[in-house]
C-alpha positions, 0 to 999 in steps of 0.5 A: 500500500505504501508503495502504491501511495509513493508511486502516486505521489511521485507521478504527481510531482513529475507531472507538475515539474514537467508541465512547463516542458510539455508546453514546448516553451511557446506562449499560450494563444491569449498571451500572443494575442495580447502581445500583438495587440499591445505591439499594434497599440504601441506602433499606433501611438508612435504614429500619433506622436509623429503626426503631432510633430508634423502638425506642429512643424506645418503650423497646425498646432501652436507651441503650447498645444504641441507641448501638451499633446506631445507630453500626453502622447509620450506618457501613453506610449511609455505606459504601452511599452511598460505593459508590452514589456511586462506581457513579454516577461510573463509569456517568456516565464509561462505564467499569467500576469495582471 
């Protein structure tokens, strides 16, 4: 009886330890979708920054308006990059993130 119980415990430990290896090191689909979404949002935000710079250079935005808009857009871009980095770290580690 002890032998059977020991074998069951051993099998459970092996299953838990080997679980990350069975995934093949890849990320789960929801992580990949989130990574793609965040990367696209980051690129879109960078385009907004470039567009605002062009609008300023062509006289469509005043200096004061450009400074405010540029500050807001860059803050949003930084937040997106932080979220993207966190998602990449979490998917590389194979664990969910908040």
